One Martini backbone bead per residue (centre of mass of N, CA, C, O) as a GRO file, in nm:
protein
  136
    1UNK     BB    1  11.129  13.141  10.299
    2UNK     BB    2  11.021  12.861  10.488
    3UNK     BB    3  10.731  12.649  10.606
    4UNK     BB    4  10.697  12.302  10.718
    5UNK     BB    5  10.675  11.979  10.714
    6UNK     BB    6  10.870  11.747  10.872
    7UNK     BB    7  11.023  11.507  10.988
    8UNK     BB    8  10.765  11.338  11.161
    9UNK     BB    9  10.513  11.456  11.089
   10UNK     BB   10  10.235  11.323  11.231
   11UNK     BB   11  10.338  11.026  11.297
   12UNK     BB   12  10.130  10.895  11.497
   13UNK     BB   13   9.876  10.923  11.315
   14UNK     BB   14   9.981  10.787  11.060
   15UNK     BB   15  10.059  10.516  11.174
   16UNK     BB   16   9.785  10.436  11.269
   17UNK     BB   17   9.630  10.456  11.005
   18UNK     BB   18   9.819  10.260  10.852
   19UNK     BB   19   9.768  10.015  11.019
   20UNK     BB   20   9.461   9.991  10.965
   21UNK     BB   21   9.463   9.981  10.660
   22UNK     BB   22   9.648   9.729  10.646
   23UNK     BB   23   9.446   9.534  10.786
   24UNK     BB   24   9.262   9.588  10.505
   25UNK     BB   25   9.490   9.555  10.258
   26UNK     BB   26   9.625   9.845  10.245
   27UNK     BB   27   9.870  10.051  10.112
   28UNK     BB   28   9.937  10.344  10.261
   29UNK     BB   29  10.181  10.454  10.087
   30UNK     BB   30   9.999  10.507   9.825
   31UNK     BB   31   9.821  10.744   9.988
   32UNK     BB   32  10.051  10.929  10.060
   33UNK     BB   33  10.080  11.290   9.992
   34UNK     BB   34  10.345  11.345  10.160
   35UNK     BB   35  10.631  11.567  10.232
   36UNK     BB   36  10.880  11.502  10.492
   37UNK     BB   37  11.163  11.638  10.535
   38UNK     BB   38  11.472  11.661  10.605
   39UNK     BB   39  11.702  11.896  10.652
   40UNK     BB   40  11.921  11.764  10.482
   41UNK     BB   41  11.760  11.699  10.230
   42UNK     BB   42  11.661  11.996  10.173
   43UNK     BB   43  11.936  12.127  10.154
   44UNK     BB   44  12.044  11.959   9.911
   45UNK     BB   45  11.818  12.051   9.713
   46UNK     BB   46  11.880  12.354   9.722
   47UNK     BB   47  12.171  12.335   9.628
   48UNK     BB   48  12.111  12.190   9.352
   49UNK     BB   49  11.934  12.466   9.276
   50UNK     BB   50  12.140  12.720   9.377
   51UNK     BB   51  12.147  12.764   9.673
   52UNK     BB   52  12.235  12.966   9.944
   53UNK     BB   53  12.261  12.989  10.266
   54UNK     BB   54  12.159  12.730  10.413
   55UNK     BB   55  11.892  12.715  10.654
   56UNK     BB   56  11.785  12.513  10.937
   57UNK     BB   57  11.479  12.436  11.126
   58UNK     BB   58  11.388  12.209  11.380
   59UNK     BB   59  11.051  12.172  11.528
   60UNK     BB   60  10.831  12.135  11.771
   61UNK     BB   61  10.446  12.155  11.740
   62UNK     BB   62  10.242  12.113  11.950
   63UNK     BB   63   9.872  12.058  11.897
   64UNK     BB   64   9.575  12.167  12.003
   65UNK     BB   65   9.268  12.046  11.965
   66UNK     BB   66   8.966  12.104  11.924
   67UNK     BB   67   8.700  11.946  12.086
   68UNK     BB   68   8.847  11.763  12.248
   69UNK     BB   69   8.779  11.425  12.198
   70UNK     BB   70   8.675  11.508  11.903
   71UNK     BB   71   8.917  11.639  11.749
   72UNK     BB   72   9.029  11.390  11.596
   73UNK     BB   73   8.785  11.344  11.403
   74UNK     BB   74   8.815  11.617  11.264
   75UNK     BB   75   9.115  11.577  11.172
   76UNK     BB   76   9.063  11.330  11.007
   77UNK     BB   77   8.859  11.449  10.807
   78UNK     BB   78   9.061  11.669  10.697
   79UNK     BB   79   9.348  11.479  10.655
   80UNK     BB   80   9.251  11.141  10.628
   81UNK     BB   81   9.023  11.055  10.428
   82UNK     BB   82   9.176  10.915  10.189
   83UNK     BB   83   9.225  10.657  10.349
   84UNK     BB   84   8.917  10.584  10.419
   85UNK     BB   85   8.814  10.591  10.120
   86UNK     BB   86   8.960  10.302  10.059
   87UNK     BB   87   8.731  10.188  10.208
   88UNK     BB   88   8.476  10.037  10.282
   89UNK     BB   89   8.202  10.184  10.407
   90UNK     BB   90   8.152   9.958  10.637
   91UNK     BB   91   8.462  10.020  10.766
   92UNK     BB   92   8.520  10.324  10.850
   93UNK     BB   93   8.427  10.357  11.147
   94UNK     BB   94   8.608  10.141  11.275
   95UNK     BB   95   8.868  10.245  11.171
   96UNK     BB   96   8.865  10.522  11.311
   97UNK     BB   97   8.853  10.405  11.595
   98UNK     BB   98   9.116  10.257  11.581
   99UNK     BB   99   9.299  10.509  11.507
  100UNK     BB  100   9.236  10.644  11.780
  101UNK     BB  101   9.329  10.422  11.994
  102UNK     BB  102   9.642  10.399  11.936
  103UNK     BB  103   9.728  10.724  12.017
  104UNK     BB  104   9.599  10.796  12.282
  105UNK     BB  105   9.838  10.768  12.502
  106UNK     BB  106  10.013  11.003  12.334
  107UNK     BB  107   9.772  11.243  12.260
  108UNK     BB  108   9.602  11.235  12.519
  109UNK     BB  109   9.556  11.536  12.720
  110UNK     BB  110   9.342  11.635  12.935
  111UNK     BB  111   9.102  11.588  12.699
  112UNK     BB  112   9.327  11.648  12.471
  113UNK     BB  113   9.445  11.674  12.157
  114UNK     BB  114   9.798  11.627  12.053
  115UNK     BB  115   9.967  11.706  11.782
  116UNK     BB  116  10.276  11.607  11.609
  117UNK     BB  117  10.422  11.855  11.512
  118UNK     BB  118  10.681  11.913  11.255
  119UNK     BB  119  10.909  12.162  11.174
  120UNK     BB  120  11.045  12.331  10.874
  121UNK     BB  121  11.286  12.578  10.854
  122UNK     BB  122  11.379  12.795  10.573
  123UNK     BB  123  11.687  12.945  10.469
  124UNK     BB  124  11.751  13.113  10.148
  125UNK     BB  125  11.959  13.186   9.858
  126UNK     BB  126  11.952  13.333   9.529
  127UNK     BB  127  12.134  13.421   9.271
  128UNK     BB  128  12.152  13.634   9.042
  129UNK     BB  129  12.113  13.608   8.703
  130UNK     BB  130  12.116  13.723   8.396
  131UNK     BB  131  11.841  13.580   8.323
  132UNK     BB  132  11.683  13.700   8.599
  133UNK     BB  133  11.742  14.021   8.630
  134UNK     BB  134  11.514  14.123   8.419
  135UNK     BB  135  11.254  14.074   8.595
  136UNK     BB  136  11.294  14.316   8.794
   0.00000   0.00000   0.00000
């Protein structure tokens, strides 16, 4: 059993940051460290690796950030700093403000930022083989 970010996880924020970074001439795709697979993609991967009974569940988990309207800045500092670090120091502050303004209509609700987390939950089994049964 595992759970992690699935396809389109944090898409609104990532798209906004990527757009701003690309305005500054940097390919944001080369900076993106995440792998957010679709349920189908991950199921096929597990099956190729010998897993059986693969079951997946994709669900939205909108998450309210703490600290009201400042919450998005704290979240960007925690998760997106590698994008902004690619910019010249003198451009970073304005770039962050731009990246906040783009998703604001979609993610700011009643004074709180709500990030669009999308989760992929996976259940799968892998039969023990003669080579691995001695491990137990």
